[in-house]
C-alpha positions in Angstrom: 78.5 127.1 11.7 76.1 129.5 13.4 72.4 129.6 12.4 70.9 133.0 11.4 68.6 134.7 13.8 65.6 134.1 11.5 66.2 130.3 11.4 66.5 130.1 15.2 63.3 132.0 15.7 61.4 129.9 13.2 62.8 126.8 14.9 61.8 128.0 18.3 58.2 128.9 17.3 57.7 125.7 15.3 58.9 123.3 17.9 57.5 124.9 21.0 54.0 126.2 21.2 54.8 128.3 24.3 57.9 130.3 23.4 58.4 134.0 23.9 61.2 136.3 22.7 62.4 139.6 24.2 65.2 142.1 23.3 67.2 144.3 25.6 70.1 146.7 25.2 72.8 146.8 27.8 75.8 149.1 27.5 75.1 149.6 23.8 75.0 145.8 23.1 71.8 144.1 22.0 70.7 140.9 23.6 67.9 138.5 23.0 66.4 136.0 25.4 63.9 133.3 24.6 61.7 131.5 27.2 60.5 128.0 26.2 58.2 125.5 27.8 59.1 121.8 27.7 57.5 118.6 28.7 59.8 115.6 28.5 59.2 112.2 30.2 58.6 113.1 33.8 60.0 116.6 33.7 57.9 119.7 32.9 59.1 123.3 33.0 60.3 126.5 31.4 63.8 127.6 30.5 65.3 130.9 29.6 68.0 131.1 26.9 70.1 134.3 26.7 72.0 135.4 23.6 74.1 138.3 22.4 73.1 139.7 19.0 75.9 139.6 16.5 76.5 141.9 13.5 75.8 139.2 11.0 72.3 138.6 12.5 73.5 135.5 14.3 73.0 134.9 18.0 75.8 134.0 20.4 74.5 131.8 23.2 75.6 133.0 26.6 73.7 131.0 29.2 70.5 129.1 30.1 68.5 129.5 33.3 65.8 127.1 34.4 62.8 129.3 35.4 60.8 126.3 36.7 61.1 122.6 36.6 59.1 119.8 38.3 60.4 116.3 37.9 58.7 113.2 39.2 55.2 112.3 40.3 52.8 114.6 42.2 53.6 112.7 45.4 57.3 112.8 45.1 59.2 115.3 42.9 62.2 117.6 42.7 61.5 121.3 42.1 63.8 124.0 40.6 62.8 127.7 40.4 64.8 130.5 38.7 64.6 134.2 38.1 66.7 136.7 36.2 67.0 140.4 37.2 68.8 143.1 35.2 70.0 146.2 37.0 72.1 148.5 34.9 74.9 146.4 33.5 74.5 143.7 36.1 72.6 140.5 35.4 71.7 138.4 38.4 70.5 134.8 38.2 68.7 133.3 41.2 68.1 129.5 41.5 66.3 127.5 44.3 66.2 123.7 44.5 63.6 122.0 46.7 61.7 118.7 47.3 58.0 118.0 47.4 56.5 114.8 48.9 58.4 111.6 49.8 61.6 112.1 47.9 65.0 112.1 49.4 67.8 111.9 46.8 67.3 115.3 45.1 68.9 118.6 46.1 67.8 121.4 48.4 69.6 124.7 48.2 70.2 128.0 46.4 72.6 129.8 44.2 73.1 133.4 43.1 75.2 134.2 40.0 76.1 137.8 39.1 77.4 138.9 35.7 78.5 142.2 34.5 78.1 143.2 30.8 81.4 144.6 29.6 81.8 147.4 27.0 82.5 144.8 24.3 79.3 143.0 25.1 80.9 140.0 26.8 79.8 138.8 30.2 82.1 138.8 33.2 81.2 136.5 36.1 81.4 138.6 39.3 80.4 135.9 41.8 78.5 132.7 42.1 77.5 131.8 45.7 76.0 128.3 46.4 74.6 126.3 49.3 73.4 122.8 48.4 72.3 119.6 50.1 72.4 117.0 47.4 70.0 114.7 49.3 67.9 114.8 52.4 69.8 114.7 55.7 68.2 111.4 56.8 68.8 109.7 53.4 72.6 110.2 52.8 74.3 109.4 56.1 77.6 108.2 54.7 78.8 110.9 52.4 80.7 114.0 53.3 77.4 116.0 53.2 76.7 115.0 56.8 79.5 117.3 58.0 77.4 120.3 57.1 75.8 119.5 60.5 78.3 117.1 62.2 81.7 118.0 63.7 84.8 117.0 61.7 86.9 114.7 63.9 89.3 112.8 61.8 91.4 113.3 58.7 89.0 110.9 56.9 86.1 113.1 57.9 87.9 116.2 56.5 88.7 114.4 53.2 85.1 113.3 52.8 83.8 116.8 53.5 86.3 118.4 51.1 85.3 115.9 48.4 81.6 116.7 48.9 82.2 120.5 48.7 84.4 120.2 45.6 81.9 117.9 43.8 79.0 120.3 44.7 80.9 123.3 43.5 81.8 121.6 40.2 78.3 120.2 39.6 76.3 123.3 40.6 78.9 125.9 39.5 79.3 128.1 42.6 81.4 128.9 45.6 80.0 127.0 48.6 79.0 129.2 51.6 78.2 128.0 55.1 76.3 128.9 58.3 74.9 132.4 58.4 76.1 133.1 54.9 74.1 130.1 53.6 71.0 131.3 55.5 71.3 134.8 54.0 71.8 133.3 50.5 68.6 131.2 50.8 66.7 134.2 52.2 67.9 136.4 49.3 66.9 133.9 46.7 63.4 133.4 48.2 62.9 137.2 48.2 63.9 137.3 44.5 61.4 134.5 43.8 58.7 136.5 45.6 59.5 139.4 43.3 59.1 137.1 40.4 55.6 136.1 41.6 54.6 139.7 42.2 55.6 140.6 38.6 53.6 137.7 37.3 50.4 139.1 38.9 50.9 142.7 37.8 
């Protein structure tokens, strides 16, 4: 059973001191997105939750996007940054994963997901491009990840690499890209995050 909009808003404001709510209309459909701060165990950050407004004043949840997350200690932590841009009927979600300090078993990489708002208010996924290293190169020398840099020589190598790519695509929800495409992807995500910072200071 769905909760009414009023109940959701009251819940958000009562449980989270730092929550903001915004409305936007795309192709005649009203959407609401809420950004919330969280501080749980060793993770601290901010998440965006995107909803479609329904006729009965309920909200249909469509996706979440981590805007920033830092997990771990100051000397060793994983970092995730995200940014949403809306251009006409296209919604683009940018995500960047990184490491800070002496930490090796967390991801580095980027993803861009593009959705198009349909006339009926549903979202159609246009593309989701991904490049991800699930651990530092020097840390994980046995998994198929090493073939992002090493040459495939045997059928066993090919099977291990295929398994790595398939697992990464399933876990991080994107189509894996390589070489110059991966470099271009990371560059585009970093440029988007620079725009995010510029907006913050305006």
